[in-house]
N, C-alpha and C positions, 0 to 999 in steps of 0.2 A: 098855710103858706110858711115857707122857711126863709123868707127874705130877711136879710140882716136888720136888726132893730137899731135905729139911730135916734138922734135927738127929736126928729119929727114924729117918731112913734112912741115917745116917752110916755105921754099921757095915756095912750091906749094900753101900754104895758102895765102901768100902775093900776089902772082900773081893773085889768084882768087879774092882777094879784089880789086886789082887795075883795074880789068876788069869792076867793077861796077855791077849794077843789084842786084837782090834779092837772087841769088843762094848762095852767101857766107853767107848770114844771115840764110838761111834755114839750110845750113851745120853746121853753128856755133851752132844753137840751137839744132840740132839733136845730136850733141856731148855733150850736157849738158853745153855749154858755158865754157868748160874747156880746157886748154892747159896743157898737162901732162909732157912736157919737156923730160927728160931722164929716166923717170920711166920705169920699166920693163912692159911687156905686161899684165901680170896678174893683177898687181896693177893698171895699167892704166885703164883696163876694169872696175875694182871695183870702182875706183874714178868716172868715167863717169856715171856708172849705179847709184851710190849713188846720184850723182848730179841730174840725171834725176828724180829719185824718190822724192827728196826734192823739186825740182821745181814744179813737178806735185802736190805734197801735198800743197805747198804754193798757187798754182793757184786755187785749189779747195777751200781752206780756204778763199782766197781773194774773190772769187765769192760768197761764202756763206755769208760773211759779207756784201757784196754789195747788195745782194738780201734779207737781213734781215733773214737769216737762222741761224745765230749765232751772238754772241756779243750783244752790247747795243741795236741795232735795233731789234734783236729777242726778247729781253726783253719787248720792247714796244708792240710788237704784242701779247706776252703772257699776258701782263696786259690788253690789249684790249679784248682778249678772256675771261679773268676772269670777266671783267666788263659786257660783254654780257651775260655770264652765270649767274651772280648775278641778272641782270635785268630780264632774262628769268624766273628764279626761285623765283624772288622777295625775295632774301635772301642777305642782306647786309653783313652778317657774312662771306661770301666767300671772301670778300675783306680784312678781318682781319686775314685770315689764310695764312700760308706759308708752305714750305717744313718741314716735320716732323723731318728731319735729322739735322736741324739747330736750334740754340737758337734764338728765334724770339723776335722782339721788341713788347712790350705790350703798347698799348695806342693810336693806330691809324691805318690807312690803310697801307698795306704792298705791296711791289712788288711781282711778281710771284716767285722771288728767295728768298723771306723772308726779304729783306732789307726794311728800312723805306722809305716811299714816302715823297717827299718834298712838300712844300705848293704850288709850282708852277708846279707840275708834269703834270697837264692837258695841260697847254700851251706848255711846253717843248715837251711832247709827240705828241701834235698836229703838231708841226713843224717837228718832226722826221718822222711822218707818211707821211707828204707831200714829204719829201725827199725820203723816201722809194718808194713811188709810182712814183715819177718823175724819179728817177735813173733807176728803173726797166723798165719804159716805154722808156727811152732813149736807154738803152742797147739793147732792144729786138724789138723795133718798129719804132724808129725814123731814124736810120742809117742802111740801108740794108747791107752795107759792114761789119760794126762792128757786127751786129746781126748774119749774115750768118756764119762768121768764128767762132764767139763765140759759137753758138749752135753746129756747126760741131765739134769743139774741145771737147766740153762736151760730145757729143754723142760718140766720139772715145775713150774718157776716160773710158767708160763703159767696155771696153775690155782691159784696161791697167792692167797688173798683179800686182796690189797693192791694197789690200782690203781697206786700209785707203782712198785712192783717190777715188776708185770706189763707196764706200758707200756714200761718200759725194756728188759725182756727181749724184747719183740717186735722192737725195733730190733737187739738182739744176734742174734736169730734170722735176721734178714735178712742180717747180715754173715756168719753161719755158712753160710747157703745160698750166698751169693756165693763163698765160699771152697771148700766141700766138696760141693756138690750133685752134681758130676760124678763123685765117687768112689763106686764100687759098694758099698764096705764101709759107707758111711753110709746106704744106702737104707732098711734096716730101721728104723734109729733115726729118720730124718727122716720116712719115709712112714707109720710107725705111731705112735710116741710123740708126736713133735712135732705131726704133723697131727691126730691124735686129740685131743690137749689143746686145740689151737686151735679145732677144730670144737665140742668140748664147751663151751668157754667161751662161744661164741656161742649155741649151741642151748639151753643151760640158762638163759641170761638172768639170771644172779645179779645182785643189786643192786650189788655192789661193782664189777661190770663196766660199769655205766652210764657212758657218756661215752667209752669207748674201743673200742666195737664195731667201728668202721671200721678201726682199727689192726689188730684181730685178723682181720678179713675180708681186709685187704690181705696179711697173712701167709699166710692160706689160699691166696690167689691166687698168691703167690710160690711156695709149695710145689707147688701143682698144676701151674703152668706149667712149672716146671723139671723136675719128676719124671715128669710124665705127657704133656704136650703138646709137648715139644721147644721151648719158648719161654723166652727169658731176658729179664729186666727190667733197668732201670738200677739204680744203687746205691740201697739202701734200699727196694727194691720199687716204685720210681717209674717213670713213663713208659709208653710203649706196649710191649706184649709183642712181641718180635721173633721171628717164626716161622722156624725153621731147616728146611732141606730134608732129605729122607732120602738115604741113600747109595745106591750102585748096587744093593745087595741089597734095599733097601726095608724092612729090619728095624731099622735104626739111624738116628738123626738125626746130621747133621753137627755137630761140636762148635763152640761159639762161639769167635771169635777172641780174646775176652777171658777165656778160661778160666784163664789164669795171672795175671790182673789183677783181683782181687776189687773193687778200688776203682772199676773202670769196668764193673761188671756181673757179672763171673764167668762160670761155665759152666753147662751143663745136663747132665742124665743122658741119655746117648746111648741106652742100653738102657732104655727107659721101664719104669716100675714100675706094677703094678696095685694096690699097697697103698692109695694114697689112694682109688681107686675102691671098694675093698672097705669102707673106712671109711664112705664116703657111702652105699653100698647097705645097710649095717647100721642106718642111721638109720630111725626109724619114718616110713612114708609115702613112702620113697624107693626106687625100683626101678632095675634096670639101664637100662631105656629112658630114664628121666629123666636118668641120668648121661650117656648117649650124647648126648641133646639138649643137656645142659649143655656138653659138650666142643665140639659143633658151634657153639654160640653163642660160646664163649670163643675159638674160632679165627676166626670171622667178625667178631668185634668185639674187636680188640686194645686198644682204649682202656682206661685204668685205671678210669674211672667206669663204663663199660659192663660190664666184667668183674666189678667188685665188685657192681654191681646184680644181675647174673645169679646170682652166688653167694648174695647175700642172699635173693633170691626162693626159691632152692632150700632154704636153711636155714630159712626162715620156715615152710615146710610141716612140717618135723620139729618145730620149736619149738611150733607150734600144737597138734600131736597130743600132745606131751609135756605141754603145759599142761592139756589136757583129762583126761589120765590120772593126773596127779599129785594127791596129797591136799594141798590148800592150806589146810587148817584149822589147821596148826601154823605159828606165827610163828618163822622161822629167822633173823631179823635180816638182816645183809648177805649171808648165804648163801642166803636165800630168793629166789624168782623175782621179777624186777621186774614191776610191774603195767603195765597198758596205757599209762599216762601216762609211764612211764619207759622202756619197752622200745623199742629202736631198730627191731626187726623190726615192731612194731605201728605205731610212729609213721610209718614209711615207707609205710604203707598208708593206709587211709581215716581212721585216727584223727588224722592230722596236720591234717585239715580242722577237727576239733573243737578242737585245741589252739591253732592259729594262726588267729585270726579275721581276716577281711578288713577293710581300712581303710574307715572311713566315707566317704561321698561328700564331705562337708565336713570338712576336717582342723581339729581344735580342739586347740591346744597349751596347756600349763600357763600360759605367759606371757599368752596371750590370755584365759584365764579370770581371771587376776589383774587385767587391765585392766578387764574387765567388772565385777568386784567393786568396783574403785575408783570407777567411774562411778556405780554404783547408790547410791541414798540409804540412809543407815543405818537399820536397823529400829527401830521404836518399842518401848518397854517392854511395851506390850500385845502386840506380836507375840512377844516373848520369852516372856511368860507363857503365851500360847496354845500355843506350841510345846512348852513344858516340862510344862504341867499339863493342857492341853486336848486 
């Protein structure tokens, strides 16, 4: 039980701690690390829930910083991407540009955020890139105990009912895939727990998920491409899916050249897994033939938009069947299913025509209406009276 611990439970909590072991630690964190004392039950629940949310958000932000997804280290990677783009296009001017929303320094290279670059930026960023690579490798590949619990925790956060945490965990999942998707020991964890949670988040269409469905579908795409289809994507699950050829035996895919470089796409699972296929076939309304058709379409259309549209269309079938079978009489708040006006799976279909209306033939703006009102003669008192009482 995760009921808040108050003064009445003090003796039981102390006895649990004296027994030793890890049970009391799990219970302590499950309650948000909070002792509520003599607070009433409603306030106690609110305090504990608020604590859980804040701890989860801090956990996600901390991992993003450690994996160079935000903060100073993320700026290093953004600068690296700009340098590669300038070299590819043979255009040094790219390094002199910054965000259009900021007042930029004139007279030298700029960081990706528009700030001035120092004279020693190359040496400093080289050291930071080494730290980024080493820390990512340590967290996910060097210690199996740390890596296992870390990846499992992030995968479970995909279904935590807080959009702030969940959106950031999708980005962390992409970095995990770029780093370890090629490792066989991770296949069960990625292909079952992480993939199942991502699919569940989309198909159940809970209200707290509204607005981030495409982020979750892009994670599903990244998982399926790397674990099943022999395709790898660019950093963050972006760009075209690069299809790799099979080896001479025809049973394995050739590994990506970037397998040891997660920041440039990472690797793929050479011995493909059937676990994501099994997850999809267990959805209501989805059979093996539909999964085969899905894979054919994903291979023939490697573009990000095309692949996400194909996955959305398949998941919509399961979502519609679940909607018909669920009992919607109970109001479950943010945990309840989103209605037709909120659901991304519904809006992408015919419902969008009802939500977004076509523009009128003659465009009438607010300023035009004000000008018309200014030119019109003021109404008489008789008109006011007739409109109010007549």
